[in-house]
C-alpha positions as CSV (number, residue, x, y, z in Angstrom):
1,M,68.0,32.0,33.5
2,I,66.4,35.5,33.9
3,T,62.9,36.5,32.9
4,V,62.3,39.5,30.7
5,K,59.2,41.7,30.1
6,I,59.1,44.0,27.1
7,I,56.7,47.0,27.3
8,G,56.0,48.5,23.9
9,A,56.7,45.2,22.2
10,G,55.0,46.0,18.9
11,G,57.3,48.7,17.7
12,Y,60.7,48.6,16.0
13,G,62.5,48.7,19.4
14,G,60.3,46.0,20.8
15,V,60.8,43.6,18.0
16,G,64.5,44.4,17.9
17,I,65.1,43.4,21.5
18,T,62.8,40.4,21.0
19,E,65.1,39.2,18.2
20,L,68.2,39.6,20.3
21,L,66.8,38.0,23.4
22,L,65.8,34.9,21.4
23,G,69.5,34.3,20.9
24,H,70.5,35.1,24.5
25,P,71.6,32.0,26.5
26,E,70.7,33.5,29.9
27,A,67.4,35.3,29.3
28,K,63.8,34.1,28.6
29,I,61.1,36.4,27.3
30,Q,58.2,36.1,29.8
31,T,55.8,38.9,28.9
32,L,55.1,41.1,25.9
33,V,53.0,44.2,26.6
34,A,51.8,47.0,24.2
35,A,49.0,49.6,24.0
36,T,48.1,48.5,20.4
37,E,48.0,45.2,18.5
38,T,47.0,43.5,21.7
39,G,45.6,40.0,21.5
40,M,47.8,39.2,18.6
41,K,50.7,36.8,18.8
42,M,54.1,38.4,18.3
43,S,54.6,36.0,15.3
44,E,51.3,37.2,13.8
45,L,52.5,40.8,13.9
46,Y,56.0,39.9,12.8
47,P,55.7,36.7,10.7
48,H,59.5,36.2,10.6
49,L,59.2,35.2,14.3
50,D,56.8,32.3,13.6
51,G,58.0,29.4,15.7
52,F,60.5,31.6,17.5
53,C,58.2,33.9,19.5
54,D,54.6,33.0,19.6
55,L,53.7,34.8,22.8
56,P,50.6,37.0,22.9
57,I,50.9,40.8,23.2
58,L,49.0,41.8,26.4
59,K,47.2,44.9,27.3
60,P,48.9,47.0,30.0
61,D,46.1,46.3,32.4
62,D,46.0,42.6,31.9
63,S,46.8,40.8,35.1
64,A,49.5,38.7,33.4
65,A,51.2,41.9,32.3
66,Q,51.6,42.9,35.9
67,E,53.6,39.7,36.8
68,P,57.1,40.6,38.0
69,A,60.2,40.0,35.8
70,D,63.9,40.2,36.4
71,V,64.4,42.8,33.7
72,V,61.8,45.2,32.1
73,F,62.5,47.0,28.8
74,F,60.4,50.1,28.2
75,S,60.4,50.4,24.4
76,T,58.0,53.3,24.7
77,P,57.7,57.0,23.8
78,D,58.8,59.7,26.1
79,G,56.6,60.1,29.2
80,V,55.6,56.4,29.7
81,G,58.6,55.1,31.6
82,M,58.6,57.9,34.1
83,V,55.1,56.9,35.1
84,Q,55.3,53.1,35.0
85,A,59.0,52.4,35.9
86,R,58.5,52.8,39.6
87,A,56.0,49.9,39.9
88,E,58.4,47.6,38.1
89,L,61.3,48.7,40.3
90,E,59.3,48.1,43.4
91,K,58.7,44.5,42.2
92,G,62.4,44.0,42.1
93,A,63.0,44.4,38.4
94,K,65.9,46.2,36.7
95,V,64.6,48.7,34.2
96,I,66.0,49.8,30.9
97,D,64.1,52.7,29.3
98,Y,64.5,53.5,25.6
99,S,63.2,57.1,25.8
100,G,64.7,60.2,27.2
101,D,62.9,59.8,30.5
102,F,65.9,58.5,32.4
103,R,68.9,59.7,30.4
104,F,69.6,62.6,32.8
105,E,70.4,62.7,36.5
106,S,69.0,66.2,37.1
107,V,65.6,67.8,36.6
108,E,67.3,70.7,34.9
109,D,68.9,68.6,32.2
110,Y,65.6,66.7,31.7
111,A,63.7,69.9,31.4
112,E,66.0,71.2,28.6
113,Y,65.6,67.9,26.7
114,A,61.8,67.9,27.1
115,R,61.6,71.5,26.0
116,R,63.3,70.6,22.7
117,I,60.6,68.0,21.9
118,G,57.7,70.0,23.1
119,K,57.0,67.9,26.2
120,D,56.2,69.0,29.8
121,P,59.5,69.9,31.3
122,N,58.4,68.7,34.8
123,H,59.6,65.1,35.3
124,K,56.9,62.9,36.9
125,A,59.4,60.9,38.9
126,P,62.2,63.3,39.8
127,D,63.3,61.3,42.8
128,L,64.4,58.5,40.4
129,L,66.7,60.7,38.3
130,P,69.7,60.6,40.7
131,K,69.4,56.8,40.6
132,T,69.6,56.4,36.9
133,V,72.7,55.8,34.8
134,Y,73.2,56.9,31.2
135,G,73.7,53.8,29.1
136,V,76.6,54.3,26.8
137,A,79.0,51.5,28.0
138,E,81.8,52.9,25.9
139,I,82.1,56.0,28.1
140,Q,81.0,54.8,31.5
141,R,81.1,51.0,31.8
142,D,82.3,51.4,35.4
143,K,78.9,52.9,36.3
144,I,76.6,50.4,34.5
145,T,77.0,47.7,37.1
146,P,74.8,45.1,38.9
147,E,74.4,47.7,41.7
148,R,72.2,49.7,39.3
149,S,68.5,49.1,38.7
150,L,67.6,51.9,36.2
151,V,69.3,52.6,32.9
152,G,68.4,55.4,30.4
153,N,69.3,53.9,27.0
154,P,70.9,56.5,24.7
155,G,69.4,58.2,21.7
156,C,70.3,56.8,18.4
157,F,72.1,59.8,17.0
158,A,73.8,60.4,20.4
159,V,75.4,57.0,20.8
160,G,77.2,57.2,17.4
161,V,78.3,60.8,18.0
162,I,79.5,60.2,21.6
163,I,81.5,57.1,20.6
164,G,83.0,59.0,17.7
165,L,84.0,62.0,19.8
166,A,84.9,60.5,23.1
167,P,88.6,60.1,22.5
168,A,88.8,63.7,21.1
169,A,87.1,65.1,24.2
170,K,89.0,62.9,26.7
171,N,92.4,63.8,25.2
172,H,91.6,67.5,24.4
173,L,92.5,67.0,20.7
174,V,90.3,69.8,19.4
175,E,89.6,73.4,20.2
176,D,86.8,74.2,22.6
177,N,83.4,74.6,20.9
178,S,84.7,73.8,17.4
179,I,82.9,70.5,17.0
180,I,80.4,70.1,14.2
181,C,78.2,67.0,13.9
182,D,76.7,66.3,10.5
183,C,74.4,63.3,11.0
184,K,72.2,61.4,8.6
185,S,69.6,58.8,9.6
186,A,67.6,56.2,7.8
187,V,63.8,56.4,7.9
188,S,63.3,53.7,10.5
189,G,64.6,56.2,13.0
190,A,61.2,57.8,12.9
191,G,59.7,54.6,14.3
192,K,56.9,52.4,13.2
193,K,53.9,54.7,13.5
194,P,52.9,56.1,10.0
195,A,53.2,59.8,9.4
196,P,52.7,61.9,6.3
197,G,56.3,63.0,6.2
198,F,57.5,59.4,6.1
199,H,55.0,58.2,3.6
200,Y,56.9,56.5,0.7
201,P,56.3,59.3,-1.9
202,A,57.6,61.9,0.6
203,R,60.7,60.0,1.4
204,Y,61.8,58.4,-1.8
205,D,64.5,60.4,-3.6
206,N,64.4,63.0,-0.9
207,M,66.7,64.2,1.9
208,N,66.1,66.9,4.4
209,A,67.5,68.5,7.6
210,Y,65.2,68.9,10.6
211,R,65.1,70.4,14.1
212,L,67.6,73.0,13.3
213,T,66.4,75.1,16.2
214,G,67.6,72.4,18.6
215,H,67.7,68.7,18.4
216,Q,67.0,66.9,21.7
217,H,70.0,64.6,21.4
218,V,72.3,67.6,21.7
219,V,71.6,67.7,25.5
220,E,72.9,64.2,26.1
221,V,75.8,64.5,23.7
222,E,77.1,67.8,25.3
223,Q,76.5,66.3,28.8
224,A,78.7,63.2,27.9
225,L,81.4,65.2,26.2
226,T,81.6,67.7,29.1
227,R,82.1,64.8,31.5
228,L,84.8,63.3,29.4
229,A,86.6,66.6,28.8
230,G,86.2,67.9,32.4
231,K,85.0,71.2,31.1
232,S,82.0,72.6,29.2
233,M,81.6,71.4,25.6
234,A,79.2,72.8,23.1
235,I,78.5,71.4,19.6
236,T,76.9,72.3,16.3
237,F,74.5,69.5,15.5
238,T,72.6,69.0,12.2
239,T,70.4,66.0,11.6
240,Q,69.1,64.8,8.3
241,V,66.8,62.0,7.0
242,V,67.9,60.0,4.0
243,P,65.9,57.5,1.9
244,A,67.3,54.3,3.5
245,C,65.8,51.7,5.8
246,R,68.5,51.4,8.5
247,G,71.7,53.1,9.6
248,I,73.2,56.4,10.8
249,L,76.2,58.1,9.3
250,S,77.7,60.8,11.4
251,C,80.5,63.1,10.0
252,L,82.2,64.7,13.0
253,Y,84.6,67.7,12.7
254,G,86.7,69.7,15.1
255,Q,89.6,72.1,14.9
256,L,92.8,70.3,15.9
257,R,94.9,71.9,18.6
258,D,98.3,73.2,17.6
259,G,100.9,70.5,17.5
260,V,98.5,67.5,17.3
261,S,99.4,65.2,14.4
262,Y,97.3,62.6,12.6
263,E,99.4,59.8,14.0
264,Q,98.7,61.1,17.5
265,V,95.0,61.3,16.8
266,L,94.8,57.8,15.4
267,D,96.8,56.4,18.4
268,A,94.5,58.2,20.8
269,Y,91.4,56.7,19.2
270,R,92.9,53.2,19.1
271,T,94.0,53.4,22.7
272,Y,90.7,54.8,24.0
273,H,88.6,52.2,22.2
274,A,91.0,49.3,22.8
275,G,88.7,47.9,25.5
276,N,85.5,48.5,23.7
277,R,84.5,45.3,22.0
278,F,81.8,46.9,19.8
279,V,84.0,49.7,18.4
280,R,86.2,49.3,15.4
281,V,88.7,52.0,14.5
282,Y,89.9,52.4,10.9
283,D,92.4,54.7,9.4
284,R,91.7,57.2,6.6
285,S,92.2,54.5,3.9
286,A,89.2,52.5,4.9
287,S,86.3,52.0,2.4
288,I,83.3,51.2,4.6
289,G,79.7,52.4,5.0
290,T,76.6,51.8,7.1
291,A,76.1,48.4,5.3
292,N,79.1,47.1,7.2
293,V,77.3,47.5,10.6
294,R,73.8,46.5,9.5
295,G,72.2,44.2,12.0
296,S,75.1,44.4,14.4
297,N,75.9,46.2,17.6
298,Y,79.1,47.6,16.2
299,C,80.2,51.2,15.7
300,N,82.7,51.6,12.9
301,L,84.9,54.7,13.0
302,I,87.1,56.2,10.2
303,V,89.6,58.6,11.7
304,D,91.1,61.3,9.5
305,V,92.8,64.7,9.7
306,D,92.5,67.3,6.9
307,E,96.1,68.5,6.9
308,R,95.3,71.6,4.9
309,T,92.6,73.0,7.2
310,R,93.8,71.2,10.4
311,K,90.4,69.7,10.9
312,L,89.8,66.4,12.7
313,R,87.3,64.3,10.7
314,V,85.7,61.2,12.2
315,I,83.1,59.2,10.3
316,S,80.9,57.1,12.6
317,H,78.6,54.3,11.3
318,I,76.0,52.5,13.3
319,D,72.8,50.6,12.8
320,N,70.2,52.9,14.3
321,L,67.9,50.0,15.4
322,M,70.8,48.1,16.9
323,K,73.7,50.1,18.4
324,G,71.3,53.0,18.3
325,Q,68.6,51.1,20.2
326,A,68.1,47.4,21.0
327,G,71.7,46.4,20.8
328,S,72.8,49.0,23.3
329,A,69.8,48.0,25.5
330,L,70.9,44.4,25.6
331,Q,74.5,45.5,26.2
332,N,73.2,47.5,29.2
333,M,71.2,44.5,30.4
334,N,74.3,42.3,30.3
335,L,76.2,44.8,32.4
336,I,73.6,45.4,35.1
337,M,72.9,41.6,35.3
338,G,76.6,40.7,35.6
339,F,76.7,38.8,32.3
340,P,79.6,39.1,29.8
341,E,79.0,42.4,27.9
342,H,78.9,40.7,24.5
343,L,76.4,37.9,25.4
344,G,73.8,37.6,22.7
345,L,75.4,40.4,20.7
346,D,78.6,38.9,19.3
347,R,77.6,38.6,15.7
348,P,78.9,40.3,12.6
349,G,75.6,41.6,11.2
350,Q,74.2,41.2,7.7
351,Y,75.5,41.9,4.3
352,P,74.5,43.1,1.8
């Protein structure tokens, strides 16, 4: 049985990984840490956990919060992990960070990411970047191994897009730089902290695009696709917020190369994802939506070709708080701890 510490336990990502760990047969939550809501029991903050997780939420400087654990999750904003991860690593922990702090192996890639969110482009722990691994198991499971101690969990938009485009990039199915990603996220993607733009009257019956000048997840998507394709890949990426609680719907397009048929595309997708337990590939006749992945770690893909325009069309569905966050984090924990990848995650989700 391994011990787990969750830093940033009070947010959506913190409660998400708490819920999952409660059902994990090989892990025990040892410590909950947060900068706010300290002193409360987790079950007081989230009453649905009453009787399941009654641990107190500790201040970061509490002596009990400094106790070592086998795995530490940083469910924290950008800039926290890069300052605090080293201390946990030095205690022998394996670290999984939810933010963008460790999604990149070079200071240059991190700087471009930070620039897009208005952060200091200078990484505070640059020596750790070559030691990190980007945590999308579906594209680099062979690198997320027990030999690793530091994982950068993917961004929520990024994981659905990368899984949806990986077979196309790997098999060179579309023309270079023809990819368009039209992505819609539910409101929970903005996190728990209240903000005027996410106040109920501002969100109800309202949809809007944002960060058209450059979304931060573009950096990790292009990096992943470039590795898969073996050459530089650029995308057009548009994100929108829709009035829903959970889920991301990504409509992905690319110009098919000459001679590539729908049957070849569908076969390429099914072949590529055959070993990915949490990816389900459907043909163009499927009638599914984000409700079909709610509460699960699955990514559902509908694969289609518009025969008239010769466009590849892939519709990717994920739960942004699961596959887009806590689910991928637990999947990564399983891999770096040598557990079966599906442990604690093999459930169908919730419907309706």
